[in-house]
C-alpha positions as a printed Julia matrix, in Angstrom:
380×3 Matrix{Float64}:
   0.0    0.0    0.0
   1.45   3.36  -1.0
   1.74   6.15   1.61
  -0.8    8.22  -0.32
  -3.43   5.46  -0.21
  -2.68   4.77   3.47
  -3.16   8.45   4.33
  -6.49   8.59   2.45
  -7.74   5.43   4.2
  -6.53   6.78   7.54
  -8.48   9.98   6.98
 -11.65   8.09   6.01
 -11.4    5.96   9.17
 -11.09   9.1   11.27
 -14.03  10.81   9.59
 -16.13   7.67  10.06
 -15.37   7.62  13.79
 -16.26  11.3   14.08
 -19.68  10.49  12.6
 -20.04   7.51  14.97
 -19.15   9.75  17.93
 -22.37  11.68  17.4
 -24.34   8.47  18.04
 -22.35   7.34  21.09
 -22.43  10.78  22.68
 -26.21  10.95  22.26
 -27.27   7.46  23.34
 -24.59   6.12  25.71
 -23.53   7.11  29.21
 -19.86   6.67  28.28
 -19.18   9.54  25.89
 -16.8    9.22  22.96
 -15.85  12.9   22.84
 -13.03  13.98  25.14
 -13.95  16.41  27.92
 -11.14  18.7   26.72
 -13.02  19.19  23.47
 -15.93  20.65  25.4
 -13.49  22.98  27.14
 -12.1   24.16  23.78
 -15.61  24.69  22.42
 -16.76  26.59  25.49
 -13.65  28.76  25.29
 -14.48  29.54  21.67
 -18.06  30.43  22.67
 -16.78  32.9   25.27
 -14.57  34.53  22.61
 -17.54  34.86  20.24
 -19.54  36.44  23.08
 -16.81  39.04  23.56
 -15.3   37.48  26.66
 -12.15  35.58  27.54
 -11.63  31.87  26.88
 -10.36  31.71  30.46
 -13.86  32.48  31.68
 -14.39  28.79  31.04
 -13.22  26.89  34.12
 -10.23  24.58  33.33
  -9.4   26.33  30.02
  -5.61  26.12  30.2
  -4.53  26.53  26.61
  -3.38  29.31  24.32
  -6.17  31.7   23.3
  -5.17  30.91  19.72
  -6.72  27.45  20.11
 -10.05  29.03  21.03
  -9.77  31.36  18.02
  -9.07  28.44  15.68
 -12.1   26.57  17.0
 -14.63  29.4   16.76
 -16.5   27.44  14.01
 -17.28  24.87  16.75
 -19.93  27.3   17.95
 -21.97  26.52  14.82
 -20.53  23.17  13.68
 -19.87  21.01  16.73
 -17.6   18.53  14.92
 -15.48  21.16  13.17
 -12.53  20.78  15.55
 -12.49  17.0   15.32
 -12.51  17.16  11.53
  -9.76  19.78  11.59
  -7.59  17.72  13.96
  -8.04  14.64  11.79
  -6.98  16.51   8.65
  -4.03  17.96  10.58
  -3.16  14.43  11.72
  -2.96  13.21   8.12
  -1.16  16.36   6.97
   1.5   15.51   9.55
   1.78  12.13   7.81
   2.46  13.92   4.52
   5.52  15.51   6.12
   6.41  12.21   7.81
   6.55  10.35   4.52
   8.97  12.93   3.12
  11.51  11.77   5.72
  10.31   8.27   6.72
  11.21   5.63   4.13
   9.63   2.73   6.03
   6.0    2.21   5.02
   5.59  -0.03   8.07
   6.63   2.72  10.5
   4.43   5.26   8.73
   1.44   2.92   8.95
   2.22   2.36  12.62
   1.11   5.95  13.15
  -1.7    6.13  10.59
  -3.5    2.98  11.8
  -2.59   3.12  15.48
  -5.88   2.77  17.45
  -4.66   5.19  20.12
  -3.67   7.96  17.73
  -6.89   7.52  15.76
  -8.91   7.8   18.94
  -7.07  10.85  20.25
  -7.69  12.98  17.15
 -11.3   11.83  16.63
 -12.22  12.4   20.28
 -11.16  16.01  19.84
  -7.64  16.32  21.21
  -5.6   19.2   19.8
  -2.26  17.41  20.19
  -2.14  16.58  16.48
  -1.47  20.29  15.91
   1.81  19.93  17.8
   2.65  16.73  15.91
   2.23  18.59  12.61
   4.36  21.51  13.8
   7.11  19.14  14.96
   7.33  17.46  11.57
   7.2   20.76   9.7
  10.02  22.05  11.91
  12.13  18.92  11.31
  11.5   19.19   7.58
  12.64  22.82   7.59
  15.72  21.97   9.65
  16.66  19.33   7.1
  16.34  22.01   4.43
  18.45  24.33   6.65
  15.63  26.87   6.68
  16.53  27.97  10.2
  14.46  31.16  10.33
  11.22  29.38   9.42
  12.06  26.42  11.68
  12.65  28.83  14.57
   9.3   30.55  14.0
   7.54  27.17  13.99
   9.33  26.14  17.19
   8.51  29.38  19.02
   4.86  29.1   18.01
   4.79  25.43  18.98
   6.07  26.13  22.5
   3.5   28.9   22.81
   0.69  26.45  22.0
   1.97  23.7   24.32
   4.84  24.29  26.72
   6.24  20.73  26.71
   8.25  21.05  23.43
  10.58  23.4   25.31
  12.4   20.2   26.34
  13.72  19.98  22.77
  15.71  23.21  23.13
  18.96  21.41  24.05
  19.17  18.94  21.14
  17.86  21.55  18.68
  20.56  24.03  19.65
  23.41  21.53  19.44
  22.04  19.9   16.28
  22.11  23.09  14.22
  25.34  23.27  12.17
  26.62  20.04  13.76
  27.37  18.74  10.26
  29.61  21.74   9.59
  31.84  22.19  12.65
  33.81  24.95  10.92
  30.78  27.22  11.46
  30.84  26.69  15.22
  32.94  28.92  17.49
  34.26  27.72  20.85
  32.37  24.47  20.26
  28.97  25.92  21.13
  28.23  29.12  19.16
  27.35  29.68  15.52
  25.39  32.25  13.56
  22.56  29.81  12.84
  22.39  28.59  16.45
  22.08  32.14  17.77
  19.56  33.05  15.05
  17.38  30.05  15.89
  17.49  30.79  19.63
  16.73  34.5   19.24
  13.89  34.06  16.74
  12.15  31.18  18.51
  12.62  32.7   21.96
  11.64  36.14  20.69
   8.39  34.9   19.16
   7.49  32.97  22.3
   8.13  36.0   24.53
   6.3   38.35  22.15
   3.2   36.13  22.15
   3.43  35.76  25.93
   3.53  39.53  26.49
   0.79  40.19  23.93
  -1.7   37.73  25.43
  -0.73  38.64  29.0
  -1.93  42.18  28.35
  -5.15  40.98  26.73
  -6.06  38.27  29.26
  -4.93  38.64  32.86
  -5.37  34.89  33.5
  -3.32  33.83  30.46
   0.11  33.47  32.07
  -1.02  31.38  35.02
  -3.63  29.23  33.3
  -1.56  28.46  30.2
   1.9   27.98  31.71
   2.37  28.47  35.46
  -0.51  26.18  36.38
   1.34  23.17  34.96
   4.3   23.78  37.28
   2.11  24.02  40.38
  -0.43  21.37  39.39
  -1.35  18.73  41.98
  -3.83  16.26  40.5
  -5.21  13.58  42.82
  -7.43  12.05  40.17
  -6.47   8.67  38.77
  -4.28   8.69  35.68
  -1.59   6.55  34.06
   1.19   7.79  36.36
   2.1    5.56  39.33
   2.56   8.78  41.32
  -1.21   9.35  41.29
  -1.89   6.94  44.19
   0.67   8.53  46.49
  -0.7   11.98  45.58
  -4.26  10.7   46.16
  -3.37   9.39  49.63
  -1.39  12.45  50.75
  -2.84  15.23  48.6
  -2.65  17.94  51.26
   0.75  16.94  52.67
   3.03  16.74  49.63
   6.34  18.39  50.51
   8.6   20.44  48.26
  11.25  17.72  48.61
   8.84  15.09  47.29
   7.92  17.33  44.35
  11.61  17.89  43.55
  12.45  14.18  43.71
   9.65  13.32  41.28
  10.93  15.98  38.87
  14.6   14.89  39.01
  14.33  11.76  36.76
  12.55  13.82  34.1
  15.19  16.51  34.22
  18.09  14.07  33.94
  16.58  12.14  31.01
  15.7   15.32  29.11
  19.16  16.85  29.55
  21.27  13.71  29.07
  19.32  12.39  26.06
  19.45  15.83  24.46
  23.21  16.09  24.89
  24.01  12.51  23.91
  21.83  12.02  20.84
  21.45  15.51  19.36
  23.07  14.5   16.05
  20.28  11.94  15.67
  17.72  14.64  16.45
  14.43  12.68  16.12
  15.8    9.92  18.37
  16.93  12.46  20.96
  13.46  14.0   20.94
  11.82  10.58  21.21
  13.82   9.53  24.29
  13.38  12.96  25.87
   9.62  12.88  25.36
   9.18   9.28  26.45
  11.23   9.88  29.61
   9.38  13.12  30.31
   5.98  11.42  30.0
   6.87   8.18  31.81
   8.2   10.01  34.88
   5.6   12.78  34.88
   3.31  13.15  37.89
   0.3   13.2   35.55
  -0.2   11.09  32.43
  -3.18  10.98  30.12
  -3.68   9.19  26.81
  -2.93  12.4   24.9
   0.57  12.47  26.4
   1.4    9.17  24.68
   0.8   10.81  21.31
   3.71  13.16  22.07
   6.28  10.36  21.83
   4.47   7.85  19.61
   4.43  10.51  16.88
   8.24  10.5   16.8
   8.61   6.72  16.41
   8.31   6.57  12.59
  11.23   8.94  12.08
  13.3    8.05  15.15
  13.27   4.26  14.68
  14.19   4.16  11.0
  17.66   2.92  11.88
  16.83   0.61  14.77
  18.2   -2.93  14.95
  14.72  -4.17  15.84
  12.79  -5.96  13.12
   9.34  -4.79  12.07
   7.77  -7.88  13.63
   9.39  -7.13  16.99
   8.21  -3.51  16.87
   4.69  -4.68  16.02
   4.63  -7.19  18.9
   5.84  -4.55  21.37
   3.21  -2.13  20.06
   0.4   -4.67  20.5
   1.53  -5.54  24.04
   1.69  -1.84  24.89
  -1.85  -1.31  23.57
  -3.14  -4.28  25.58
  -1.66  -2.81  28.77
  -3.18   0.57  27.93
  -6.61  -1.0   27.38
  -6.23  -2.96  30.63
  -5.75   0.31  32.51
  -8.82   1.79  30.82
 -10.91  -1.16  32.02
  -9.96  -0.34  35.61
 -10.75   3.31  34.95
 -14.18   2.31  33.62
 -15.01   0.42  36.82
 -13.95   3.44  38.88
 -15.53   6.28  36.88
 -18.64   4.66  35.41
 -19.41   1.82  37.85
 -18.28   3.74  40.94
 -16.3    0.8   42.33
 -13.34   1.25  44.68
 -10.57  -0.13  42.48
  -7.79   2.34  43.32
  -5.4   -0.42  44.37
  -5.98  -2.34  41.14
  -5.42   0.81  39.07
  -2.23   1.55  41.0
  -0.89  -1.94  40.22
  -1.79  -1.42  36.55
   0.01   1.94  36.63
   3.16   0.32  38.0
   3.05  -2.39  35.31
   2.5    0.28  32.66
   5.38   2.36  34.05
   7.74  -0.63  33.98
   6.69  -1.53  30.43
   7.32   2.03  29.22
  10.69   2.11  30.95
  11.58  -1.22  29.33
  10.47   0.17  25.97
  12.75   3.18  26.38
  15.73   0.99  27.29
  14.96  -1.32  24.37
  14.98   1.6   21.94
  18.32   2.85  23.25
  19.94  -0.59  23.17
  18.83  -1.21  19.57
  19.68   2.2   18.17
  21.97   2.3   15.16
  24.15   5.44  15.19
  22.94   7.89  12.55
  22.82  11.61  11.86
  19.62  13.39  10.94
  21.44  15.7    8.54
  22.43  12.66   6.45
  18.93  11.22   6.06
  17.74  11.46   2.46
  14.48  13.28   1.98
  11.93  13.61  -0.82
């Protein structure tokens, strides 16, 4: 199957599920549409009414997302359709750099990624921006890549973790451009443009919406969520929600920090792989994990694992096992949320198993990596 046909089929599957979602949301207690989608839509409604998207409780995104989704006010499925098209547009950029049809299809037909975009998650926007940025970096279009990166970090703060490998990657194929081992014209240009755009957008929206800075960025650094989620930390937070010390918070952050920094410094020449390990480590050791977070690192697999020693069959088996474990956790979540049963201990055990499996997956990827440089990858 050619990439073009796969992308068309992938889009049709997504559009079909969006149509089905209308039925499930209307007739079943368990809704198909993600609660975040309702938050986006309500934020857009407040904007249309002349207010602030932050008037909607729990709206913690860039105002730009509410602006983009203003058509939701009149066409409820607009955002889902948009995210699905964006999802497949990301695949168009993927296939320019990913030569393995198998790895490309691993994203297009992945049940989790299909579900995330069709339930109304905006994370496919970031996936598209990541692949556009990588494409521009390959073309050495550093100004445009920097603008994309600055805008990306504005939309979702987590891609800021890529700053280290991005900086060291630029001009790494031409060491004669680099002064004192760390400075070059293109490195400085990328840092100033991306950082400048991020700061400019921050200042602009801070003056328009007084809640913008806290709700969009600062909240995530102070967040304490005692609701169940994929992180094994959730149970400890649930049991001691009011007595979490600063030391405990620091210790939970330390593994993330080390993985992000060390992976960025070690693998920056193989930029997609560095970003994959950074993102996987960041998500696995995060205090809060939701299904959308998995999209952050799964999206990088097609490009990052092109040169792995693992065979396609082994990657497929690991993917299926991972999906089974993810579904197993969701079953426990169903009994808790929908049936109202006290299954916190069972969910905690599932979280630990899931954590160990993700950690094993990260180690497996590192052990089977074939040294390569992103600059040398051929591109259509």
